[in-house]
N, C-alpha and C positions, 0 to 999 in steps of 0.2 A: 519655727521662724524665730529669729532672734535680733537683737541690735537695738540700740537705742537712738543713733543718729538718723532725723528725718530728711530724707531725700526723695527724688522722682524715683520710684521703683519701675521695673518693667517685668510684665508677663508676657510671654511669647505662646500663642495660641496655635499657629501654625507648626504642624510637627506635634512632637510630644509637649505637653503644657510643661510650660518651665517657668520659673521665678528667677531673674537675673539682680543680683544686689552687690554692689561694690566689685564690680567686674567678674564676679561668680555667678554661675549657672547652675541650679538644681530642679529636678524634676520634682513639680509639684505634688506628686503622687507619693513621693518620699516623705514629704512634710505633712500632708493633709491626709492621705489614704484616697483612694480611688473615687469613694462616693462624695466625700467632701469637694475633691478637686471639681468632678463634676459640677457640685452645685455651685463652687465658686465661678468657674467658667462660665456657668449658665446665666449668672448675675451679670459678670463683666460684660459679657456678649450684647446682654440687653443693659447696659449702664445707663442709669437715668431714669429707667421705666420701673415704675411699681410692679412687682409680680404679686398677684394674690394669694394667701394662703392654699385656695382650691387648686390653683395651677401648680402651685409646688409638690401639693401632695398628688396630684395625678400623675404627674410626671416622675418624682422619687421615690414615693410610698403608697403605690396604689393598693396593694396587698396587705397592707401595715395594720395590725389589730386595734392601734392606738396611734394614728397618723399625725397627730395635734402634736402629742407629746415629742414624737419622732423628730418632728419640725422644728420644734422649740430647743431639742437638745443639740440639733444638727447647727441652727443658727449660732447657739451660745458655745459651741466649740470653735464654729468659724472665728467668731469675733476674738475669742479669746486668743485665737492664733495669728491674729492680723492687727492684735494691740499695739504690739511694738512698733508699727509701722505707721501709727497715728499719733502725732503729740500733742492735738487738741482734740474734744470730742466733734467738731467740725470735720476733720479727717479721718473720722472713722471710715473702714471700707464699707460694712453692711448698716444699714439707716434702715429703722423699723417706720413704716408709713402706716396710713389707714389701712386695716386688713390686708397686709402684706410686707413685703421688704424691697429694698433697691440697693443697688451698688451706688456710692455716693459719686457724684462729678466731683466733688472737693477732696475725694482720697488723693494721696500723693502716688499715683500708680498710672502708669501708661501702659498700651498693647499694641501688638503689631495691628490687630483688626483694626484700630482706631486711627492707626497711621495709613492703613490701606484706606480707609473710608475717606479720608480726605486728599489722598494723594490724586493728582490730577496728570493726564498725558503730557502736559506742555513741561512739567516738573520731571516726569519720568525720562521723556525725551532726552534732557539734558545729562540724566545719569542714569540708563536703562539697567546697569549691574546692579543698582539699588533692590530691586524686586527679585533679582535671581538668589541673593543673600539671605533674605527674609520670607520667602516663600518656597518650603521645599517641603514634599510628601504630602500628606492631606491636614485638614484640620483636624484637631484633638485627636492625634493617631495614637491607635490603641485602645480608642472608647466607639463603642457601638450602640448606644444607647438611642431607641428612635426619634428622639427630639433633635439629634446630633446629625443625622443623615441628612435631612432637609437643608439644614444650616450650611454642611457641607459642601452640598450642590450650589446653594446660593452665592457662597463666598468663591467657590470656583469659577463659577460664571462671571461674577464681579471681575475677577483677576483677568481671567481670559478675555473678557471686553475690555479691560484697562489696556493689556497688551495688544489687542487689535488696535485699539484708538492710537496708541504710542507708534505701533508699527505704520498706520496710516499716515501720521504726523512727520516721521523719518523719512518716508516714503517722498512725501512732498519736498522734503528739503536734500532729497539725492542721496542721503546715509544708507546705501544697499545692504552694507555689511550690519550695519546695526538692525535693519528691518531683519536681515536671516537670523541673527543672534536671538533678540527678542520672541521671533516667532519660533524658531528653533526650541526656546525655554519653554515657551506655553505649551508647546505639542508635547512636552513631557509631563504635562498636567493632564491634557486630552487628547492624545496621538491620534483619535480617530475622528477628530473634527473636521469635517469637509471644508470648513471655512478656511481654518488655518494652515491647512495642507495646500489649498487652493493658493492662498498668499503666499505660503514659502515657495512653491514649485513656481509660481510667476514670477518671484523674485529670481528664482535660480535660471528661468528661461530668458529673463530681460537680460542676466548678467551671461548669457550664452554658454551657461555651466548646465549642458544637456545631459551628459552621462551623470552627472550628479542628481539632476532631479530624477530621472528614470530609475537610477539606484535607491533613490527615497522612497518613489512611490511602490517600487516592488518589495522593499522592505515592510511598508505599510498593509501592503495589499497580501503579503504570505502571514503576516500576525493576525491580522484581522479575518483572514480564512481561517486560519489553524484555531483561533479563539472562538469564532461563531458559525464555522461550516457554510457560511456564506461568503459571496464576492464583496469588496469595498466598493461602493458606486459613488457618483457624483460630480460636481464641478470639476473636482483634481483630476477624475479618470479622464474625463471627456477632454482635458487639457493635455494629458499626458499622449491620449489616441491620437491628438490633433498633431503633437509633436514626432509620434511616431510616424503618423503618414508622411509628414513633410520630409522625414529623413529618408523614405522608402523610395525606391525606384517606381517608374511607372510599369503598367501590365499591357499584355496585350489582351485583344477581347475574347481569345480563348481562355487565357489564365481567368480572366473576369468570371466567364462562364462559369468555368470548373470550381472556382471560390464560391459562387452563389449558388451552385447545385450542391455544395458540401452538406452533410448531413446535419440537420437541424439540432441545435442545442438544447431543445425541450423547454427550457425556461421563459416565463412571462417577458413580454417585451417593454422595457421603460424607455419613456419618450420626454421630450419637452412639452411645455403646455399645447403651444400652437399646432404641433404635429398630432397631439392628442386629440385637439379639437376638430381637425380634420379628418382624423380616423374615426371620431364618434359620428360624426356627420354622414361619413360612408356607412358605417355599423347601422345606423337609423335607416338609411335607405335600403340595405341588404336585408333588415330583419322584416319590412314589409314586403321585398320582391321574392324573398327567398324562404320567407317562414321560417326565421331562424330568432330564437328566444334569448335576447343579450340584456344584461342589466348592468346599470351605472352603479358602481357602489363607492361610497363616500367613507374614508376612515380618518377619525378624528384621535390623534393620541393626547391623551392628557396625564401629567405626571405630578410630582410632590412640588416640583420646580420646573420652570422654562427650560433650563439648561438640560434636566434630567428627560423632559419630554422630547426636546430636539433631538438629542442622542438615540432615546428609543426610536423614535422615526426614521435616523439613520439605519438601524438595524432591520427596523421593519421593512425599507425597501428590498433589504437581501433578501428577507424571509417570504416577502410577496413574489419576487423572480423566481427563487428557487422551489417554492411551493405550488405556485401556479402553473397553468399550461401554458405553450407557444403562442396560443391563439387567443389568450388574455393581454390586454395592454393596460398600463399604469403610467400615472405621473405624479409628481410632487406638485401640489396646488398651493400649498403654504408651508411654513416651517413644520408644521405639526399636524399635517394632512395629507393623505393620498387620494388620488381618484381612480378608480379601475372599472375597466369595462369587461366584463365577465360572458362567456359565452355557456349559458346553462340550460336547462331545460324545466326546470321547475323552480318557483319562489323560495320554497322551503331549501333548496341547494345552497342560496347566499348565507342563509345563518349557518349552514355548516362551514362554509368555506371562513366565514367570521371567526368561529368557534376554533377552527384549526390554526388559523392565522394568531390569534390571541393566544392561545396555549403553548404557541413556538415562542412568541416575545415573553410569556411571563415566565420562561425556562431562564431568561436572562435578568427580566425586571418582574419580581412578584407584585401581585395586584396592589397590593399596600404601596406602592409606588408608583405604578403606569398601569394606567387601563386604555382599552380602545373603545371608542363609542361610533356607531356608523350609522347612515342613513342609506338606503339603496331603493332603484326605481327603474322599473323596466324602460327599454331604451325602444321607443316608437314615435309616431308622430307628435310635433309638439303638441297638439290639440287634447292629445290623452294627457290625465293628471294621475294615472293609477301608480300608487306606490306599494312598494314594500314595507 
């Protein structure tokens, strides 16, 4: 890193970490090497926050024989590389604090994360293309340290929320094409988001672009099934089914009977909460009258970030549907929670079911990122309080 003229420098963290100087761009790893790039990015992401020696050693030198020396040497090298970008001591990038270090607020450098952090939907609605040029790929592309993963999910969720809020504002102002553009862009970041797909499809339906909506859903459905081996579910699927049914011709009673008598698909039945409540009440009456053992199972999905937990819940819906039987019924009771009615002979079978579902989910999301917690209770008359 070189140059004597002090100016506002820019570090791009979205995509490959890059330094922009005098209209020129250069990957930080070419200047600092991979470890110092990670260290600088960590400081920059937590700009103004004091990071303790212990925290830095835990993240960057957990197995070092002499971590204190390794830390001091890395800070020395980092300061030496950034000296050319600070005219005075107040402008130094890395500052020593009490038992730690921090990236100075006075350092003459800006970043794309700072710009995104202060960006409001009102400003983005005026110039939606702004975010398209700045957010491409993933945060710190090419780096996979454990501390990066939750931050990557946090910022992806933040950007998607910003895009959704902007789309809602554009929709209020009747700017349909702008809504489609920013929603389609956000889907490149999270193609299986049910909320994003629902908004995008709703806008297409509103514009009467039915074929385009059906084609988009078919593509998402096929990609999801190919990647996860299960069907894509949610509000967007319900919208497409409604659209498809509106475009179909009426049936005779014989045609309907034949359709109803068709072979059962063997998958668990997903329904909305009001329907689930009615079916639960019916199952409760059946359990007493027919001596059937049924259990209510509540599955809570927890992840290293809310966005990751939400995504994992979407995948869990497909797993539940395909792993359980047609006599089992389930619904989504919250963003990261499912309720399931299971027809089982014994309590220990409930634990086996949860174990099987967890193993399937952890094929996609390791236990270090996502876990399933559960509660179960036998379905019987309200006076009973027995629980599994």
